[in-house]
C-alpha positions in Angstrom: -62.7 -16.8 -6.5 -59.3 -18.4 -7.4 -56.9 -19.1 -4.6 -53.4 -18.1 -5.5 -50.4 -20.0 -4.0 -48.3 -17.9 -1.6 -44.6 -18.4 -2.2 -42.5 -16.4 0.3 -39.5 -16.2 -2.0 -41.6 -14.3 -4.6 -41.8 -11.4 -2.2 -38.1 -11.1 -1.2 -36.0 -8.3 -2.8 -33.3 -9.6 -5.2 -30.0 -10.4 -3.5 -27.2 -8.3 -5.0 -24.2 -10.6 -5.1 -21.7 -7.7 -5.5 -22.8 -6.5 -2.1 -21.6 -9.7 -0.4 -18.9 -11.0 -2.8 -16.3 -8.4 -3.4 -13.9 -8.8 -6.3 -11.0 -6.7 -4.9 -8.4 -8.2 -2.5 -9.1 -6.8 1.0 -6.1 -5.3 2.8 -5.4 -4.4 6.4 -4.6 -6.0 9.7 -8.0 -7.6 10.1 -7.8 -9.7 6.9 -7.1 -13.3 7.5 -6.6 -15.7 4.5 -8.1 -19.2 4.7 -8.3 -22.0 2.2 -11.7 -23.0 3.6 -14.1 -21.0 5.8 -17.1 -22.2 7.7 -19.4 -19.4 8.6 -21.1 -20.2 11.9 -19.6 -22.2 14.8 -22.7 -24.3 15.6 -22.6 -28.1 15.7 -22.7 -28.4 11.9 -20.0 -25.9 11.2 -17.6 -27.2 13.8 -18.2 -30.9 12.8 -17.7 -30.0 9.1 -14.5 -28.3 9.9 -13.2 -31.2 12.0 -14.1 -33.8 9.4 -12.5 -31.7 6.6 -9.4 -31.4 8.7 -9.2 -35.2 9.2 -9.7 -35.8 5.5 -7.1 -33.3 4.3 -4.5 -34.6 6.9 -5.2 -38.2 5.7 -4.6 -37.0 2.1 -1.3 -35.3 3.1 -2.7 -31.9 2.5 -2.0 -28.8 4.6 -4.8 -26.3 4.4 -5.9 -23.4 6.6 -9.4 -23.9 7.9 -11.3 -21.1 9.6 -14.6 -21.1 11.5 -16.1 -17.7 12.0 -18.7 -17.1 14.7 -20.6 -13.9 15.2 -21.3 -14.6 18.9 -18.6 -13.4 21.3 -18.0 -16.9 22.6 -18.5 -20.4 21.3 -22.0 -21.5 22.2 -23.2 -18.0 22.8 -26.0 -18.4 20.4 -26.7 -22.1 21.2 -28.8 -21.7 24.4 -31.2 -24.6 24.3 -31.2 -28.1 25.8 -31.2 -30.9 23.3 -31.9 -34.6 22.9 -29.0 -35.8 20.8 -28.6 -39.0 18.8 -24.9 -39.8 19.6 -24.2 -41.5 16.2 -22.9 -38.3 14.5 -20.4 -37.6 17.3 -19.4 -41.3 17.6 -18.7 -41.3 13.8 -16.7 -38.1 14.1 -14.8 -39.3 17.1 -14.8 -43.1 16.8 -12.1 -43.6 19.6 -13.9 -41.5 22.1 -16.0 -43.4 24.7 -19.6 -42.3 25.2 -18.7 -41.1 28.7 -16.3 -38.5 27.3 -19.0 -36.7 25.2 -20.6 -33.6 26.7 -23.9 -35.4 27.5 -25.8 -34.9 30.8 -27.5 -38.3 30.9 -29.2 -40.9 28.7 -32.9 -40.6 27.9 -34.7 -43.2 30.0 -38.3 -42.6 29.1 -40.8 -40.4 27.3 -44.3 -39.3 28.1 -46.6 -37.3 25.9 -49.6 -35.4 27.4 -52.4 -33.4 25.9 -52.7 -30.4 28.3 -56.1 -28.9 29.0 -57.2 -26.1 31.3 -57.8 -28.6 34.1 -56.0 -31.8 33.4 -53.3 -33.6 31.4 -54.3 -36.6 29.3 -51.6 -39.1 28.6 -51.2 -40.0 24.9 -49.3 -42.8 23.2 -45.7 -41.6 22.3 -45.4 -41.1 18.6 -42.4 -43.0 17.0 -40.7 -39.7 16.1 -40.6 -38.8 19.8 -39.1 -42.0 21.1 -35.6 -41.1 22.1 -34.2 -44.3 23.8 -30.5 -44.5 23.0 -30.2 -40.8 22.8 -28.7 -38.4 25.3 -29.8 -35.1 27.0 -27.3 -32.3 26.6 -26.9 -28.6 26.7 -26.3 -27.4 23.2 -23.9 -24.7 24.2 -21.8 -27.2 26.1 -21.7 -29.4 23.0 -20.6 -26.5 20.9 -17.9 -25.5 23.3 -16.6 -29.2 23.4 -16.6 -29.3 19.6 -14.7 -26.0 19.6 -12.0 -27.5 21.9 -11.7 -30.5 19.6 -11.5 -28.2 16.5 -8.8 -26.1 18.0 -6.8 -29.2 19.0 -7.0 -30.3 15.3 -5.4 -27.0 14.3 -8.6 -25.3 13.1 -8.7 -21.5 13.5 -11.9 -20.4 15.4 -12.7 -16.7 15.4 -15.5 -15.8 17.8 -17.0 -12.3 17.8 -16.4 -12.1 14.1 -19.5 -11.4 12.0 -19.0 -11.8 8.3 -20.4 -9.2 6.0 -18.7 -10.0 2.7 -16.4 -12.5 1.1 -13.6 -11.9 -1.4 -13.2 -14.4 -4.2 -9.8 -14.8 -5.9 -10.1 -17.6 -8.5 -11.0 -20.7 -6.5 -10.3 -19.2 -3.1 -12.4 -17.0 -0.7 -11.3 -14.4 1.7 -13.7 -13.2 4.4 
């Protein structure tokens, strides 16, 4: 019996681009034109918008940047705790002291256990789980903090705004 390889993408229905990218120019009060739109106000979307804002201002460009978030508030879908390597935030905000980042406390140690029904067996900590130099944080607090920084940089953040289509006009997009 031959074993066939399962590829999940082979079982997905085709994606109809005309359903998500509309060719007509939307009209109405709820249409907001942006030069660049980030869909999703998580750490990556907000950091990307902040960095783009810095780069365009340094180049003397004035563009409208929007970040759209389907949750009603920033951080509304980022509910976990996290261990964060601070290097990305330190690179994005080089003049900000580590004490001003939204971190709870530094990681001071790690322990890995194999849990059984009646006991816990201590294991050596694998290299990928060594987090010294990193910080413990609430991801929703990090997102809210990044949102404040983004708004201070002139970035338009629209929470409670699910995107269902984009309108392309030459090289620009309208969501």
